[in-house]
NUDREN-420528 format. One record per residue (C-alpha): x, y, z. Coordinates in steps of 0.2 Angstrom, whole numbers, plus 2048, in hexadecimal, padded with zeros to 3 digits. Last residue first. Layout:
! NUDREN-420528
<node><px>X</px><py>Y</py><pz>Z</pz></node>
...
END
This chain:
! NUDREN-420528
<node><px>704</px><py>636</py><pz>CF1</pz></node>
<node><px>70D</px><py>629</py><pz>CE7</pz></node>
<node><px>711</px><py>61C</py><pz>CF4</pz></node>
<node><px>724</px><py>61E</py><pz>CF3</pz></node>
<node><px>723</px><py>631</py><pz>CF2</pz></node>
<node><px>716</px><py>632</py><pz>D00</pz></node>
<node><px>721</px><py>627</py><pz>D0B</pz></node>
<node><px>731</px><py>631</py><pz>D08</pz></node>
<node><px>727</px><py>641</py><pz>D0D</pz></node>
<node><px>721</px><py>639</py><pz>D1D</pz></node>
<node><px>733</px><py>634</py><pz>D20</pz></node>
<node><px>738</px><py>646</py><pz>D1F</pz></node>
<node><px>72A</px><py>64C</py><pz>D2A</pz></node>
<node><px>72F</px><py>63F</py><pz>D37</pz></node>
<node><px>741</px><py>645</py><pz>D37</pz></node>
<node><px>73C</px><py>657</py><pz>D38</pz></node>
<node><px>731</px><py>653</py><pz>D47</pz></node>
<node><px>73F</px><py>649</py><pz>D4F</pz></node>
<node><px>74A</px><py>659</py><pz>D4D</pz></node>
<node><px>75C</px><py>654</py><pz>D4A</pz></node>
<node><px>763</px><py>662</py><pz>D40</pz></node>
<node><px>75A</px><py>673</py><pz>D44</pz></node>
<node><px>753</px><py>66D</py><pz>D54</pz></node>
<node><px>764</px><py>667</py><pz>D5A</pz></node>
<node><px>76C</px><py>678</py><pz>D54</pz></node>
<node><px>75E</px><py>681</py><pz>D5E</pz></node>
<node><px>762</px><py>677</py><pz>D6E</pz></node>
<node><px>775</px><py>67B</py><pz>D6C</pz></node>
<node><px>771</px><py>68E</py><pz>D6B</pz></node>
<node><px>765</px><py>68C</py><pz>D79</pz></node>
<node><px>773</px><py>687</py><pz>D85</pz></node>
<node><px>77B</px><py>698</py><pz>D83</pz></node>
<node><px>78A</px><py>69B</py><pz>D77</pz></node>
<node><px>799</px><py>6A6</py><pz>D7C</pz></node>
<node><px>79E</px><py>698</py><pz>D88</pz></node>
<node><px>7A4</px><py>68E</py><pz>D7A</pz></node>
<node><px>7B4</px><py>698</py><pz>D79</pz></node>
<node><px>7B9</px><py>691</py><pz>D8A</pz></node>
<node><px>7BA</px><py>680</py><pz>D83</pz></node>
<node><px>7C7</px><py>685</py><pz>D75</pz></node>
<node><px>7D6</px><py>681</py><pz>D80</pz></node>
<node><px>7D0</px><py>670</py><pz>D83</pz></node>
<node><px>7CF</px><py>66D</py><pz>D70</pz></node>
<node><px>7E1</px><py>672</py><pz>D6E</pz></node>
<node><px>7E7</px><py>667</py><pz>D7C</pz></node>
<node><px>7DD</px><py>658</py><pz>D75</pz></node>
<node><px>7E5</px><py>65C</py><pz>D64</pz></node>
<node><px>7F7</px><py>65B</py><pz>D6B</pz></node>
<node><px>7F3</px><py>64C</py><pz>D76</pz></node>
<node><px>7ED</px><py>641</py><pz>D67</pz></node>
<node><px>7DD</px><py>63D</py><pz>D5D</pz></node>
<node><px>7E0</px><py>647</py><pz>D4E</pz></node>
<node><px>7D2</px><py>651</py><pz>D45</pz></node>
<node><px>7C9</px><py>657</py><pz>D55</pz></node>
<node><px>7B9</px><py>661</py><pz>D54</pz></node>
<node><px>7B2</px><py>66D</py><pz>D61</pz></node>
<node><px>7A1</px><py>671</py><pz>D65</pz></node>
<node><px>790</px><py>677</py><pz>D5F</pz></node>
<node><px>795</px><py>685</py><pz>D53</pz></node>
<node><px>786</px><py>680</py><pz>D47</pz></node>
<node><px>790</px><py>67F</py><pz>D37</pz></node>
<node><px>79F</px><py>677</py><pz>D40</pz></node>
<node><px>796</px><py>66A</py><pz>D4B</pz></node>
<node><px>78A</px><py>665</py><pz>D3D</pz></node>
<node><px>798</px><py>664</py><pz>D2F</pz></node>
<node><px>7A4</px><py>65B</py><pz>D3B</pz></node>
<node><px>797</px><py>64E</py><pz>D40</pz></node>
<node><px>790</px><py>64B</py><pz>D2E</pz></node>
<node><px>796</px><py>639</py><pz>D2E</pz></node>
<node><px>7A5</px><py>636</py><pz>D39</pz></node>
<node><px>7B6</px><py>63C</py><pz>D32</pz></node>
<node><px>7B9</px><py>648</py><pz>D40</pz></node>
<node><px>7BA</px><py>646</py><pz>D53</pz></node>
<node><px>7AE</px><py>64D</py><pz>D5F</pz></node>
<node><px>7AD</px><py>659</py><pz>D6D</pz></node>
<node><px>79B</px><py>65E</py><pz>D71</pz></node>
<node><px>791</px><py>66D</py><pz>D77</pz></node>
<node><px>782</px><py>66B</py><pz>D83</pz></node>
<node><px>771</px><py>673</py><pz>D82</pz></node>
<node><px>767</px><py>664</py><pz>D87</pz></node>
<node><px>761</px><py>662</py><pz>D74</pz></node>
<node><px>774</px><py>663</py><pz>D6F</pz></node>
<node><px>776</px><py>653</py><pz>D79</pz></node>
<node><px>767</px><py>64A</py><pz>D72</pz></node>
<node><px>76B</px><py>64F</py><pz>D60</pz></node>
<node><px>77D</px><py>649</py><pz>D62</pz></node>
<node><px>779</px><py>639</py><pz>D6B</pz></node>
<node><px>771</px><py>630</py><pz>D5C</pz></node>
<node><px>782</px><py>630</py><pz>D53</pz></node>
<node><px>77F</px><py>631</py><pz>D40</pz></node>
<node><px>78A</px><py>625</py><pz>D36</pz></node>
<node><px>78B</px><py>623</py><pz>D23</pz></node>
<node><px>79D</px><py>629</py><pz>D22</pz></node>
<node><px>7A0</px><py>61E</py><pz>D31</pz></node>
<node><px>7A2</px><py>60F</py><pz>D25</pz></node>
<node><px>7B3</px><py>615</py><pz>D1F</pz></node>
<node><px>7BA</px><py>615</py><pz>D31</pz></node>
<node><px>7BB</px><py>624</py><pz>D3D</pz></node>
<node><px>7BA</px><py>61B</py><pz>D4D</pz></node>
<node><px>7AF</px><py>626</py><pz>D58</pz></node>
<node><px>7B3</px><py>632</py><pz>D65</pz></node>
<node><px>7A4</px><py>63A</py><pz>D6D</pz></node>
<node><px>7A6</px><py>647</py><pz>D7C</pz></node>
<node><px>79A</px><py>652</py><pz>D85</pz></node>
<node><px>79E</px><py>662</py><pz>D8D</pz></node>
<node><px>797</px><py>66C</py><pz>D9C</pz></node>
<node><px>78B</px><py>65E</py><pz>DA2</pz></node>
<node><px>780</px><py>65C</py><pz>DB1</pz></node>
<node><px>771</px><py>65E</py><pz>DA6</pz></node>
<node><px>775</px><py>64D</py><pz>D9E</pz></node>
<node><px>76E</px><py>645</py><pz>DAE</pz></node>
<node><px>75D</px><py>64E</py><pz>DAB</pz></node>
<node><px>75D</px><py>648</py><pz>D98</pz></node>
<node><px>762</px><py>636</py><pz>D9C</pz></node>
<node><px>754</px><py>631</py><pz>DA8</pz></node>
<node><px>747</px><py>62D</py><pz>D9C</pz></node>
<node><px>752</px><py>622</py><pz>D92</pz></node>
<node><px>757</px><py>617</py><pz>DA1</pz></node>
<node><px>767</px><py>61B</py><pz>DA9</pz></node>
<node><px>778</px><py>611</py><pz>DAD</pz></node>
<node><px>784</px><py>61C</py><pz>DB6</pz></node>
<node><px>797</px><py>61D</py><pz>DB6</pz></node>
<node><px>7A0</px><py>62B</py><pz>DBF</pz></node>
<node><px>7B3</px><py>62F</py><pz>DBD</pz></node>
<node><px>7BE</px><py>63B</py><pz>DC6</pz></node>
<node><px>7BF</px><py>631</py><pz>DD6</pz></node>
<node><px>7C6</px><py>623</py><pz>DCC</pz></node>
<node><px>7D6</px><py>62C</py><pz>DCA</pz></node>
<node><px>7DC</px><py>62A</py><pz>DB8</pz></node>
<node><px>7EC</px><py>61F</py><pz>DB6</pz></node>
<node><px>7E8</px><py>61B</py><pz>DA4</pz></node>
<node><px>7E7</px><py>608</py><pz>DA7</pz></node>
<node><px>7DD</px><py>60B</py><pz>DB6</pz></node>
<node><px>7D1</px><py>616</py><pz>DAC</pz></node>
<node><px>7CF</px><py>608</py><pz>DA0</pz></node>
<node><px>7CA</px><py>5FB</py><pz>DAC</pz></node>
<node><px>7BD</px><py>606</py><pz>DB5</pz></node>
<node><px>7B6</px><py>60B</py><pz>DA4</pz></node>
<node><px>7B3</px><py>5FA</py><pz>D9D</pz></node>
<node><px>7AE</px><py>5F4</py><pz>DAF</pz></node>
<node><px>79E</px><py>5FF</py><pz>DAD</pz></node>
<node><px>797</px><py>5F2</py><pz>DA2</pz></node>
<node><px>78D</px><py>5FB</py><pz>D95</pz></node>
<node><px>77C</px><py>604</py><pz>D98</pz></node>
<node><px>786</px><py>615</py><pz>D97</pz></node>
<node><px>785</px><py>626</py><pz>D9F</pz></node>
<node><px>798</px><py>629</py><pz>DA2</pz></node>
<node><px>79D</px><py>638</py><pz>DAD</pz></node>
<node><px>7AF</px><py>640</py><pz>DAC</pz></node>
<node><px>7B3</px><py>64D</py><pz>DB9</pz></node>
<node><px>7BD</px><py>65D</py><pz>DB7</pz></node>
<node><px>7C2</px><py>667</py><pz>DC6</pz></node>
<node><px>7D4</px><py>667</py><pz>DC2</pz></node>
<node><px>7D1</px><py>671</py><pz>DB2</pz></node>
<node><px>7E0</px><py>671</py><pz>DA6</pz></node>
<node><px>7E9</px><py>661</py><pz>DAB</pz></node>
<node><px>7D7</px><py>659</py><pz>DAD</pz></node>
<node><px>7D3</px><py>65D</py><pz>D9B</pz></node>
<node><px>7E3</px><py>654</py><pz>D95</pz></node>
<node><px>7DE</px><py>645</py><pz>D9F</pz></node>
<node><px>7CC</px><py>646</py><pz>D98</pz></node>
<node><px>7D3</px><py>646</py><pz>D86</pz></node>
<node><px>7DC</px><py>636</py><pz>D8A</pz></node>
<node><px>7CC</px><py>62E</py><pz>D92</pz></node>
<node><px>7C3</px><py>632</py><pz>D81</pz></node>
<node><px>7D2</px><py>62A</py><pz>D78</pz></node>
<node><px>7D1</px><py>61A</py><pz>D82</pz></node>
<node><px>7BE</px><py>619</py><pz>D80</pz></node>
<node><px>7BE</px><py>61B</py><pz>D6D</pz></node>
<node><px>7AC</px><py>616</py><pz>D69</pz></node>
<node><px>7A8</px><py>60B</py><pz>D5A</pz></node>
<node><px>7A8</px><py>5F9</py><pz>D61</pz></node>
<node><px>7A1</px><py>5FB</py><pz>D73</pz></node>
<node><px>79F</px><py>60A</py><pz>D7E</pz></node>
<node><px>78D</px><py>60D</py><pz>D7D</pz></node>
<node><px>785</px><py>61E</py><pz>D80</pz></node>
<node><px>788</px><py>62F</py><pz>D88</pz></node>
<node><px>799</px><py>636</py><pz>D8D</pz></node>
<node><px>79A</px><py>644</py><pz>D99</pz></node>
<node><px>7A7</px><py>652</py><pz>D9D</pz></node>
<node><px>7A2</px><py>65B</py><pz>DAD</pz></node>
<node><px>7AC</px><py>66A</py><pz>DB3</pz></node>
<node><px>7A9</px><py>66A</py><pz>DC6</pz></node>
<node><px>7A3</px><py>67A</py><pz>DCE</pz></node>
<node><px>793</px><py>673</py><pz>DD4</pz></node>
<node><px>79C</px><py>664</py><pz>DDC</pz></node>
<node><px>799</px><py>653</py><pz>DD6</pz></node>
<node><px>794</px><py>644</py><pz>DE1</pz></node>
<node><px>789</px><py>63D</py><pz>DD4</pz></node>
<node><px>77A</px><py>640</py><pz>DDF</pz></node>
<node><px>780</px><py>651</py><pz>DE3</pz></node>
<node><px>781</px><py>655</py><pz>DD0</pz></node>
<node><px>770</px><py>64E</py><pz>DCE</pz></node>
<node><px>769</px><py>65A</py><pz>DDB</pz></node>
<node><px>772</px><py>668</py><pz>DD3</pz></node>
<node><px>76A</px><py>663</py><pz>DC2</pz></node>
<node><px>759</px><py>662</py><pz>DCA</pz></node>
<node><px>75A</px><py>673</py><pz>DD2</pz></node>
<node><px>760</px><py>67B</py><pz>DC1</pz></node>
<node><px>74F</px><py>674</py><pz>DBA</pz></node>
<node><px>74F</px><py>667</py><pz>DAC</pz></node>
<node><px>741</px><py>668</py><pz>D9F</pz></node>
<node><px>748</px><py>678</py><pz>D97</pz></node>
<node><px>758</px><py>66F</py><pz>D90</pz></node>
<node><px>74D</px><py>663</py><pz>D86</pz></node>
<node><px>751</px><py>651</py><pz>D82</pz></node>
<node><px>740</px><py>64B</py><pz>D85</pz></node>
<node><px>736</px><py>656</py><pz>D7A</pz></node>
<node><px>745</px><py>658</py><pz>D6F</pz></node>
<node><px>743</px><py>645</py><pz>D69</pz></node>
<node><px>754</px><py>644</py><pz>D60</pz></node>
<node><px>756</px><py>63F</py><pz>D4E</pz></node>
<node><px>762</px><py>633</py><pz>D46</pz></node>
<node><px>765</px><py>63C</py><pz>D35</pz></node>
<node><px>759</px><py>63C</py><pz>D26</pz></node>
<node><px>761</px><py>63D</py><pz>D15</pz></node>
<node><px>757</px><py>638</py><pz>D07</pz></node>
<node><px>75E</px><py>62E</py><pz>CF8</pz></node>
<node><px>753</px><py>62B</py><pz>CE8</pz></node>
<node><px>756</px><py>63D</py><pz>CE3</pz></node>
<node><px>769</px><py>63B</py><pz>CE1</pz></node>
<node><px>767</px><py>62E</py><pz>CD4</pz></node>
<node><px>76A</px><py>61B</py><pz>CD5</pz></node>
<node><px>767</px><py>60F</py><pz>CC6</pz></node>
<node><px>778</px><py>612</py><pz>CBF</pz></node>
<node><px>781</px><py>60D</py><pz>CCF</pz></node>
<node><px>791</px><py>615</py><pz>CCD</pz></node>
<node><px>796</px><py>613</py><pz>CE0</pz></node>
<node><px>79A</px><py>626</py><pz>CE1</pz></node>
<node><px>788</px><py>62A</py><pz>CE5</pz></node>
<node><px>788</px><py>61F</py><pz>CF4</pz></node>
<node><px>797</px><py>629</py><pz>CFB</pz></node>
<node><px>78E</px><py>63A</py><pz>CF9</pz></node>
<node><px>77E</px><py>632</py><pz>D02</pz></node>
<node><px>789</px><py>62C</py><pz>D10</pz></node>
<node><px>791</px><py>63E</py><pz>D12</pz></node>
<node><px>77F</px><py>645</py><pz>D12</pz></node>
<node><px>77C</px><py>63A</py><pz>D21</pz></node>
<node><px>76F</px><py>62E</py><pz>D28</pz></node>
<node><px>76A</px><py>627</py><pz>D17</pz></node>
<node><px>759</px><py>622</py><pz>D11</pz></node>
<node><px>756</px><py>619</py><pz>D01</pz></node>
<node><px>746</px><py>619</py><pz>CF6</pz></node>
<node><px>73C</px><py>60D</py><pz>CEC</pz></node>
<node><px>748</px><py>5FF</py><pz>CEF</pz></node>
<node><px>74F</px><py>5F5</py><pz>CE0</pz></node>
<node><px>760</px><py>5FE</py><pz>CDD</pz></node>
<node><px>765</px><py>602</py><pz>CEF</pz></node>
<node><px>75F</px><py>5F1</py><pz>CF6</pz></node>
<node><px>768</px><py>5E8</py><pz>CE7</pz></node>
<node><px>778</px><py>5F2</py><pz>CEA</pz></node>
<node><px>778</px><py>5ED</py><pz>CFD</pz></node>
<node><px>774</px><py>5DB</py><pz>CF8</pz></node>
<node><px>785</px><py>5DA</py><pz>CEF</pz></node>
<node><px>78E</px><py>5E2</py><pz>CFE</pz></node>
<node><px>784</px><py>5D6</py><pz>D09</pz></node>
<node><px>78A</px><py>5C6</py><pz>D00</pz></node>
<node><px>79C</px><py>5CC</py><pz>CFF</pz></node>
<node><px>79C</px><py>5CF</py><pz>D12</pz></node>
<node><px>794</px><py>5BE</py><pz>D16</pz></node>
<node><px>7A1</px><py>5B5</py><pz>D0A</pz></node>
<node><px>7B0</px><py>5BE</py><pz>D13</pz></node>
<node><px>7A8</px><py>5BA</py><pz>D24</pz></node>
<node><px>7A6</px><py>5A8</py><pz>D21</pz></node>
<node><px>7B5</px><py>5A5</py><pz>D20</pz></node>
<node><px>7C3</px><py>5B1</py><pz>D26</pz></node>
<node><px>7CC</px><py>5BF</py><pz>D1E</pz></node>
<node><px>7BD</px><py>5CA</py><pz>D1E</pz></node>
<node><px>7BD</px><py>5CA</py><pz>D31</pz></node>
<node><px>7AB</px><py>5CF</py><pz>D36</pz></node>
<node><px>7A8</px><py>5D7</py><pz>D47</pz></node>
<node><px>7B8</px><py>5E1</py><pz>D47</pz></node>
<node><px>7AE</px><py>5F1</py><pz>D46</pz></node>
<node><px>7B4</px><py>5F6</py><pz>D35</pz></node>
<node><px>7AE</px><py>5E5</py><pz>D2E</pz></node>
<node><px>79D</px><py>5E6</py><pz>D36</pz></node>
<node><px>79C</px><py>5F8</py><pz>D32</pz></node>
<node><px>7A0</px><py>5F4</py><pz>D20</pz></node>
<node><px>791</px><py>5E8</py><pz>D1F</pz></node>
<node><px>786</px><py>5F5</py><pz>D27</pz></node>
<node><px>78A</px><py>605</py><pz>D1D</pz></node>
<node><px>77E</px><py>610</py><pz>D27</pz></node>
<node><px>76C</px><py>612</py><pz>D2B</pz></node>
<node><px>766</px><py>609</py><pz>D1B</pz></node>
<node><px>754</px><py>60E</py><pz>D1C</pz></node>
<node><px>750</px><py>604</py><pz>D0C</pz></node>
<node><px>73E</px><py>608</py><pz>D08</pz></node>
<node><px>735</px><py>5FA</py><pz>CFF</pz></node>
<node><px>724</px><py>5FB</py><pz>CF6</pz></node>
<node><px>71C</px><py>5EA</py><pz>CF5</pz></node>
<node><px>71E</px><py>5E2</py><pz>CE3</pz></node>
<node><px>719</px><py>5D1</py><pz>CEA</pz></node>
<node><px>727</px><py>5C6</py><pz>CE6</pz></node>
<node><px>735</px><py>5D2</py><pz>CE2</pz></node>
<node><px>730</px><py>5E0</py><pz>CEE</pz></node>
<node><px>72C</px><py>5D2</py><pz>CFB</pz></node>
<node><px>73E</px><py>5CB</py><pz>CFA</pz></node>
<node><px>746</px><py>5DD</py><pz>CFA</pz></node>
<node><px>73D</px><py>5E1</py><pz>D0A</pz></node>
<node><px>743</px><py>5D1</py><pz>D12</pz></node>
<node><px>755</px><py>5D4</py><pz>D0E</pz></node>
<node><px>752</px><py>5E6</py><pz>D13</pz></node>
<node><px>74F</px><py>5DF</py><pz>D25</pz></node>
<node><px>761</px><py>5DA</py><pz>D27</pz></node>
<node><px>768</px><py>5E9</py><pz>D1E</pz></node>
<node><px>761</px><py>5F8</py><pz>D28</pz></node>
<node><px>750</px><py>5FD</py><pz>D2D</pz></node>
<node><px>744</px><py>5F7</py><pz>D20</pz></node>
<node><px>733</px><py>600</py><pz>D1E</pz></node>
<node><px>729</px><py>5F4</py><pz>D14</pz></node>
<node><px>71B</px><py>5FD</py><pz>D0B</pz></node>
<node><px>708</px><py>5FB</py><pz>D06</pz></node>
<node><px>706</px><py>5EC</py><pz>D12</pz></node>
<node><px>6F9</px><py>5DF</py><pz>D0E</pz></node>
<node><px>6F3</px><py>5DD</py><pz>D20</pz></node>
<node><px>6F0</px><py>5CA</py><pz>D22</pz></node>
<node><px>6FB</px><py>5C3</py><pz>D15</pz></node>
<node><px>708</px><py>5D0</py><pz>D19</pz></node>
<node><px>708</px><py>5CB</py><pz>D2C</pz></node>
<node><px>70B</px><py>5B9</py><pz>D28</pz></node>
<node><px>718</px><py>5BC</py><pz>D1B</pz></node>
<node><px>721</px><py>5C9</py><pz>D27</pz></node>
<node><px>721</px><py>5BC</py><pz>D35</pz></node>
<node><px>72A</px><py>5AF</py><pz>D29</pz></node>
<node><px>736</px><py>5BC</py><pz>D24</pz></node>
<node><px>73A</px><py>5C1</py><pz>D35</pz></node>
<node><px>73D</px><py>5AF</py><pz>D3B</pz></node>
<node><px>747</px><py>5AB</py><pz>D2C</pz></node>
<node><px>752</px><py>5BB</py><pz>D2E</pz></node>
<node><px>755</px><py>5B6</py><pz>D40</pz></node>
<node><px>75A</px><py>5A4</py><pz>D3B</pz></node>
<node><px>767</px><py>5AC</py><pz>D2F</pz></node>
<node><px>76D</px><py>5B8</py><pz>D3C</pz></node>
<node><px>770</px><py>5A9</py><pz>D48</pz></node>
<node><px>779</px><py>5A0</py><pz>D3A</pz></node>
<node><px>785</px><py>5AF</py><pz>D38</pz></node>
<node><px>78D</px><py>5AD</py><pz>D49</pz></node>
<node><px>786</px><py>59F</py><pz>D54</pz></node>
<node><px>77E</px><py>5A6</py><pz>D5E</pz></node>
<node><px>774</px><py>5B6</py><pz>D62</pz></node>
<node><px>763</px><py>5B3</py><pz>D5D</pz></node>
<node><px>756</px><py>5C1</py><pz>D5E</pz></node>
<node><px>744</px><py>5BD</py><pz>D63</pz></node>
<node><px>735</px><py>5C3</py><pz>D59</pz></node>
<node><px>72A</px><py>5D2</py><pz>D5D</pz></node>
<node><px>71A</px><py>5D7</py><pz>D54</pz></node>
<node><px>715</px><py>5E8</py><pz>D5A</pz></node>
<node><px>705</px><py>5EF</py><pz>D52</pz></node>
<node><px>706</px><py>601</py><pz>D55</pz></node>
<node><px>6F6</px><py>60B</py><pz>D5A</pz></node>
<node><px>6FF</px><py>618</py><pz>D64</pz></node>
<node><px>6FA</px><py>614</py><pz>D76</pz></node>
<node><px>6FB</px><py>601</py><pz>D71</pz></node>
<node><px>70D</px><py>603</py><pz>D6B</pz></node>
<node><px>713</px><py>60D</py><pz>D7A</pz></node>
<node><px>70B</px><py>601</py><pz>D86</pz></node>
<node><px>713</px><py>5F2</py><pz>D7E</pz></node>
<node><px>724</px><py>5FB</py><pz>D7E</pz></node>
<node><px>723</px><py>5FE</py><pz>D91</pz></node>
<node><px>71C</px><py>5EC</py><pz>D94</pz></node>
<node><px>72A</px><py>5E4</py><pz>D8B</pz></node>
<node><px>738</px><py>5ED</py><pz>D93</pz></node>
<node><px>740</px><py>5E1</py><pz>D9F</pz></node>
<node><px>73A</px><py>5D0</py><pz>D97</pz></node>
<node><px>73F</px><py>5D7</py><pz>D86</pz></node>
<node><px>750</px><py>5DD</py><pz>D8B</pz></node>
<node><px>754</px><py>5CB</py><pz>D91</pz></node>
<node><px>74D</px><py>5C3</py><pz>D82</pz></node>
<node><px>755</px><py>5CE</py><pz>D75</pz></node>
<node><px>748</px><py>5D4</py><pz>D69</pz></node>
<node><px>747</px><py>5D4</py><pz>D56</pz></node>
<node><px>73A</px><py>5E0</py><pz>D4F</pz></node>
<node><px>72A</px><py>5E0</py><pz>D44</pz></node>
<node><px>720</px><py>5F0</py><pz>D46</pz></node>
<node><px>70F</px><py>5F1</py><pz>D3E</pz></node>
<node><px>70B</px><py>603</py><pz>D3A</pz></node>
<node><px>6FB</px><py>60B</py><pz>D34</pz></node>
<node><px>6FF</px><py>61C</py><pz>D2B</pz></node>
<node><px>6F5</px><py>62C</py><pz>D2E</pz></node>
<node><px>702</px><py>639</py><pz>D32</pz></node>
<node><px>6FF</px><py>636</py><pz>D44</pz></node>
<node><px>706</px><py>624</py><pz>D41</pz></node>
<node><px>715</px><py>62D</py><pz>D3A</pz></node>
<node><px>719</px><py>635</py><pz>D4A</pz></node>
<node><px>717</px><py>625</py><pz>D54</pz></node>
<node><px>722</px><py>61C</py><pz>D47</pz></node>
<node><px>730</px><py>629</py><pz>D48</pz></node>
<node><px>730</px><py>628</py><pz>D5C</pz></node>
<node><px>730</px><py>615</py><pz>D5C</pz></node>
<node><px>73F</px><py>612</py><pz>D51</pz></node>
<node><px>74E</px><py>61D</py><pz>D56</pz></node>
<node><px>74D</px><py>620</py><pz>D69</pz></node>
<node><px>743</px><py>611</py><pz>D6F</pz></node>
<node><px>74A</px><py>605</py><pz>D63</pz></node>
<node><px>75C</px><py>60B</py><pz>D67</pz></node>
<node><px>759</px><py>609</py><pz>D79</pz></node>
<node><px>755</px><py>5F6</py><pz>D77</pz></node>
<node><px>743</px><py>5F1</py><pz>D7B</pz></node>
<node><px>73E</px><py>5F6</py><pz>D69</pz></node>
<node><px>74B</px><py>5E9</py><pz>D62</pz></node>
<node><px>757</px><py>5ED</py><pz>D54</pz></node>
<node><px>754</px><py>5E2</py><pz>D45</pz></node>
<node><px>746</px><py>5EE</py><pz>D40</pz></node>
<node><px>738</px><py>5EB</py><pz>D34</pz></node>
<node><px>72A</px><py>5F8</py><pz>D32</pz></node>
<node><px>71B</px><py>5F1</py><pz>D28</pz></node>
<node><px>710</px><py>5FF</py><pz>D22</pz></node>
<node><px>6FE</px><py>5FF</py><pz>D1F</pz></node>
<node><px>6F7</px><py>60E</py><pz>D17</pz></node>
<node><px>6E8</px><py>617</py><pz>D1C</pz></node>
<node><px>6DE</px><py>61D</py><pz>D0D</pz></node>
<node><px>6DB</px><py>62F</py><pz>D08</pz></node>
<node><px>6EA</px><py>637</py><pz>D0F</pz></node>
END
């Protein structure tokens, strides 16, 4: 690259949130090494900011990233988001005046509003990194009720803007091939297949690497979690809200328990553990079979090593066509198979083509029993098999390489 390009990366997700640390910073760090100079504008939750500010500052300083945080506003609904957009836009104007960015990399729809404005007014290159069908996710997740004012108007506004982002951006990134196929059915005459790149949520396989945790360490963590060496450990990694089917995952565990009395279910989540304890009480599951642990990101790989099988059941709504669960690459990277439900992004294709676990079409007891009976068949594959699948599909290096290619296309290099 002849001249270093200034990039403004805009994220409505905070860098002090787990998502920012797993799905924003690793890409930017990698792309910085390709010769780009990044300014990172993010919206931070005050409590998380106070807890993790120094960690993120050090990462950014060490990697020559100019981090420019603003604070996230939670209430009132809708108006708080309008206020956040105003703050982000104001900050972006100040930064652009000073740095004259070559490209606005806009992560999801809120920041794309800003990118579109700069594209129209200043002809700055604009990457619409859409992440998923955000407006439809808000409806499917029960966050916006389309039958109520003002959500009906807000939904219509963002669906209109969605098409403008797609048409007027210089490139579009989708997390899934299923999402790309869906976009191409929308009959947007200005959209062609070559404009959409597919880059799934990638995993840092230097961190989530089965070779980094010794057998001795795994046994030590089992003892810490009060697990026996012979227990069969089902784990769940990640948040429990909105999209994830906790009740159905507990129902699966109950079926597993009938077939393997030594089964335990361990949750690694930052969410309120009471969600789990209340649900198992309703399901008449013995609390001695359940563990809930909150971990920081660097602790997750070692604790995952206690796992025999991991589970992820997601509500299979329309918007999930464009969803790529972050946890998949991380779990496979630790040499662990998964049991998942179908109709979620490219999950079924990835699991089936790479023999990485068990797919369930119907979330009911009959299907759970069939799935449990398939668990033994997974033993024909060693841990390296799952790691290799993660490297093939979810490699962070591959994701960085793909973003670099998109940048070069946009910037004419």
